[in-house]
N, C-alpha and C positions, 0 to 999 in steps of 0.2 A: 559408346561412352557410358551409358547406362550399364552397361554389362560389366564393366570394367571397377565403376563405383559399387556396383553389386558384390563383385568378387572381391573387392578391397573390404567393403564394410564385412564381408561373413569372415573373412579373415581375421579382421580386426576382433569381433564380436568372438569368434571360436579361441583366440588367444587370450582375451578379456576375462570370457566366462568358463573356458576350460571346453570338456565336453560337456555336453546337456544329456540326461539319461532321464527315462520317464515318459509314459505318452502324453502326459498334460504339457512338457515344455517346463524350461527353466524361467525362475522370475528374474527381471532385469532389475541392474542398480548398479550404482558403483562401487568400487572396491571399499573396503573398510576404511573410513577417515580416521585413522590410529595413529596419527603422529604426535598426539598430545600427550605430554607426561612421559616420556619415553617409551611409546607404545605399550602403556600400562592401562589405555582406557579403549574399551571397544565400541566401536560403532553403536549409537542408542537406535533402539528400534521406534517405530511410528507411536507407538503407545508412551514410550520414555519421553518422548517429544512434547506427545499432547499433555502429558501430566505435569509438565513444566509449565505449561501456559499459565503463569500466575504472575501477580505481583507487576513489576516493572515490563515483563514481557508481554503479559496479557494487555497493560496499557498502550503499548507502544504498536502491537499487533492491531489492538481495537480501533486506534487513531489512525491507522493506515486503510485498514478496511473501511470505517465510517465514510472516512475523506472520498474515497475513492469511488464507492456507491454513491456519494452527492453528486458524481459526474456521469451521469447516463450517456450511453452512447446515442448519438443522433444519426440518423440516416439520411444520406445525400444520394443524389442521381446526376450522373455526369452525363451531357449530352455531346457529342461528336459526330461531326461528318458534315451533312448538307444543312443543318439547322442552322450555321454560322454564329450561332450565340441568340438568335432572334426568339425563338420558342423552344422548349423543352422537348427532347425526345419521345417516345412512347414508352412508359413506366412499364417494365417486365412485372408480371402479375397483377396487373392494374395498381391503381390508387389515386392519391391526389397529391400534387407538391405545391409548393409555396414559394415565390421568389425570394431571394437573401438579397438583404441591403447592398448598393452596389459593390462599394469597396470591399466588402466580404466576398460579393459573389466573384469578383476580378481576381482577387488573390489566391482563392480556392480553385478557380479556372487554372491559373498560371500554375498552381501548385499540384493538379491533377492532370495537366495537360489535356484542357477539356476546352470546348466552345461556351459551354455554359454548365452552370452546377446550380441546382435547384434543391431545397430540404423536402425531403418527403413527410407529409404529414399524417397520410393513410397509405397502410400496405400491411398485406398478411403476416410479413416479417415483424411491425410494429404490433401486431396484434398479438403474435407469441410472444412477444416481450412482455406486452402488458399483461397477458394471463399465463404465466411461466407453467404453473400447474397447480392442482386444488390446494397446494398447502403453502406454496411461497410466491412472492409478489417480486416484481424487479428488484425491487432495491435488497431483499433477503439474498436474492440470488448472487448481486454483483456483490455484496458485503460477504456472504460466504465464501465466495470464489477468492478474494482477497485474502481472506482470514486463513483458508486453506493453504494458499502458496505461502503465507508467512510463518505457519507451522511447519509443514512439510516439503515445500518447494515447488510442490503440485496439485493444482486442483481438475477434477473431472466434473464432465457434463454428459449425463446419458440422454440422447436424442430419442425422444419417440414420434416415428411417423405416423399421421394421419391414414385415412382411408384413401386420401388422393395421392398419398405418396411425398405430400410435403409435412414436414415437422409441425406437432400440433400440441408438443409438451417439452419441458426441459426439467430434468431431474438432476439435480446436485448431489454427486456421490461422496460420503465421507473418504477422504484419500488415505487413512489410515486403514480401511478395508479394502482398498482396491491395489491389486497387484497386475503390472504389466509382463506377459508371458512372451515366451518364443520358443518355437518347437525346434529340435534337433535339426541342424543343417539346412534351418530357413533362410532365407535371403531377407526377409522383411525384419525391419527394427522391433516391430511388436505385431505377434500373430493374435492375441488377443487380451483382453482384461478381465482379471479374475475379480469378482465381487464376492467375499466371504464374511456373512454373518454368523456368528456360531459356527453349526456343523454344516450349514448350506452354503453351497457355492455357484455363483451363477456366472458365465462366461459373456461376454460382449465383444463383438467386433469392433476392430478400429473403426469402422466408419460409423458405428452407433456412437461413438465416444469422442468429445472435444477433450483434449489435454492441453491447461494451462501450464506451463512450465517456468520457472526460473531459472537463470543460466546457472549451468554447473560446469566449472573448469576442469574437473576430472572426467566429466562423463556429459558430453554435449549432447548425447542422443538420448541419456536415460532420465529418471527423475530428476528434477530441479533441487537445488541447494537453497535451502531456506535461510532467513537471518537467524531464527530461532536456532537452526544447528549449528552457523556459523559461530555462535556464543552460547552454544549448550553448556560448557565448562564454566563458566562465568554466571550463568543463571543458576546452575546447581549449587554453586558455592553460596549464593546469595539465598536460595532455599535453606542449605545447612546453617548460615548464620541465623536465619529465623527460628529454624527447627533448634538450635541452641540455646537461644533467648527463651523459646516456649517451654522447653526443656525445665530450664531454671526455674521459672515463673511458675510452672505445673507441678513439678515436684516437690518443691518446698523443703526439702532436704536439710537444708541449714537451720539452726535454732536462731532466734534474734537477739540472744544474748547470753553469755556462759557467766555463771555464779561460781566463784571459785571459793569455798571456807577456807578460814585460817587453820582450823584444826581439822582432824579425820572425824566424819561423821557415819553414824551407823545408817543401814539403809531405810530405816524406818523415820530418821530425823532428815535424812535428805529428802523423801518424800513429801515429807511436812512443809518443808521449806517451799518446794515447785509449788505446792497446792496454795501456798500463801501469797508467793509470790505471782502465780497465775491470776488468783482472785482481786488481787489489790490493783493491779497494772494492765490487765485485758480489758478489751471492749471498752474503750474511752477512759482508762484509768492511768492515762500516762498522765503525769508530773505529779502525782501524788507523794507526799513525804514519806520514808522507811526509815523506821526505826530497827536498826539490826540488833539480833541479842549477841552474837559474836563479831568477830573480824570476819568482812566477806569481800572479796574481790570481782569488780563485775566488768566484763567486757561486753560491749557491743559488737555486734556482728553486721556489716553493711553488705548486702547482698548488691554487686553489680551484674548489671544485665549486659556488659559489655563497655572494653576500653577504648580510648580515642585511635587506638591503631585500629580496632576492627571496624570501628564506624568511619573511619577514612577509607577504610577497604571497601566497606559498602557502598559509600559515595561513587568511589572510582568505578566499582563492577556496575552500579545503575549508568555512568557516562558509558562506559563500552556496550552495554545492552543497548542502548539509546541509538548509539553511534550505528550498530548493526542495521536498525530497522530504519535508519535516515530520519530520525525523530530527534529534533534538537530538544536538549534539557531543559530550555526555557520552557516549554510545552507541559511539562510534567512536574513542577513545582510552581508557587505562587510566590516564593521570592524572586519577582522579575519584576519590570517595569512595562508601560505600554509599548515603548520604542523598542525593547527587545524581544517583546513578544510578538510585534507586527513582522521585525526582521527575522523572528525564527519561522514564522508563518511562510513569509517568502521564500526563506532557503528550503523548507519542508516541501512548499509546494514545487520548486524547481528541482531539487535533488532527488525526491522521493514519490510524489503523486504524479507527476507529468510523466516520467519513463514507465511507471505502471500502467497508466490508461494507454499509453502507446503501445504498450505492448498485447493489452488486452484488447482494442479495437483491430491491431494487427491479426490477431487470432481469429477473432468474429469475422472479419474481413476472408481470411483464408480458408475456414471450414465450415461457417454458417450461412454467411450470406449465398456464396454457391448455390446451395440446396434450393436458392429461389431465385436466383440470377444468374445462370451461366456466363452472360456476357461480360460481366466484370464491371457494369456501369453504376451499380449499388455499393455503397460504401460506408461503413461506420466511421465515425470520428466525434470524438469528445471534445466539450469545450476546455480551452486551457485554463486550468486552475491559477495562471498567473495573472489572467485577466479579469477575476473576481474583484480584485482590488480598486474601490471606489474613486480613490484618491489618485490611482493612476491612469483611470480610464478619463478622468476629469482633465488630469495634467495631459493627457495624450489629445484629446479634442483640443484644448486651447493651444497647443503646440500646433496641431495641425490647420486650424481655423488662422492662427498668426503667421503661418508661413506659407499659405495658399495651397496646402496638401490638399485639402476638401473644402467643399462649400457647407454654406449653412444649411442647405437642404438636404444635404446626406447627412449632418450629424442628426437632423431632425430626422430622417428615415430611420435613422437608428435607435432612435426613442419612440417610435410609433406615432410622430407628428405629422400634419400635413405640410407640404411644400408652400413658399412663401414666394410673392414675385421677386423680392429683393435678395435671396437667397441662391440665386443660381450660377453666379460667378464667384470666383475666389477673391476675398478681400486681403489688400495687402496694406502695409504702412506707406506713407508717402514718401519715406526715405528709402524704399525698396525699388530698383529698377534694373533691367537685363543691361549689360553692359553692350551689348550689340543693337541696341534698339535704332531702328533707323530713322525716328524723328526725336532723338534727343532734344533738340533745342525748344519742342512743344512741351517738354516735362519741366524745363526749368528756362523759360526764354529770356529772363531778364539776367542770368548769369554766365559768365565763360566757359564754367564747369564742363557742360556738354556741347561747345561748339565743335562743330567739325573741323579738326586740323588741317585739313585738305584745301578748305574754302579760303578765300583770298578775303573775306570780310571780316 
């Protein structure tokens, strides 16, 4: 099966990329995305994408990157086998764990098919993320990773191994300087990653690089498709509109007023009238009276920086850009109320942030965690951004208490409080009772509603 897949991918790559030549191999990448504007637009380069990161595009990319970085991945350890959920198993690589709240631990154990799940609070993998490299911290690394994906669709980490064979540093590589390459007739999707700075080129093996990719419908095995690339034409149009306004404002090629004498004047007389007009009405002289020597026709020129159609087009373009990044327009303007803003934050967390966090966690579990734990019992998982809403948490806890889903001590445990003697069993309203309760008369002895219909009494 593996050989068949290799041959299939090889023939597909050969037909898509053509015959490669040269000792360094051919760069990977999707075919030109040139369907826009009747095939008259070429595929933008990485540098051009980077130059268009401004205005609305930068605001949207920065929002997604900063919010994703605010939810760092948490490390967990799943115990499977003879422990039966009573004690955590042996932690690979050493370290310390702590027990999760019972409700969360049970839910995670069911989701991961484990007997027990504990959070890891001390481990070499966490030390690596706390001390990413001498320049960046964890927040910087996560924010740069998401930002690179928003611009280029792909982000690259260079993993530096220490003297003991374990990673001891992570270096984020600028995506516009990295090119995945493939040798001629190679069966691998990527043989090396070329990192080019000026005239200097370094090659890194695929085992040294972790590539975070957004999905690309035209090339699921190559670099990802970024939101910025998806609306590159709209972003360029917005930039051209701003450049047009700036050119009008900076050029000042139009006069403010045109004075047309009723009779033909000589050059000397025309120059005298210009000087007198400028001296009288320039620099705060507006509104003064003018006594003309002869008939003058005065026409004031109004400089318009954009008509209503252009302004409407710019607003529509801004909405298109925000939609591509998954950022609600309400988060980009002050013309909104608190209710709409909260709804926009929930929508943004659900449709934009949660999928990005899940994709990031799975890539870390796939390529970073096995460098420390080959057993697969360690895994990363970020907090759910939708659960950050305080009102939602309070409503959920109140509902669980009222319906007997959770006990008071479980709620107190989530908040870090000590248990109380009266909080070990669920509390239910007196109007609630199971329909198959064997001692129904004891629940309401003086009513006939709970009487056993089979009894003769």
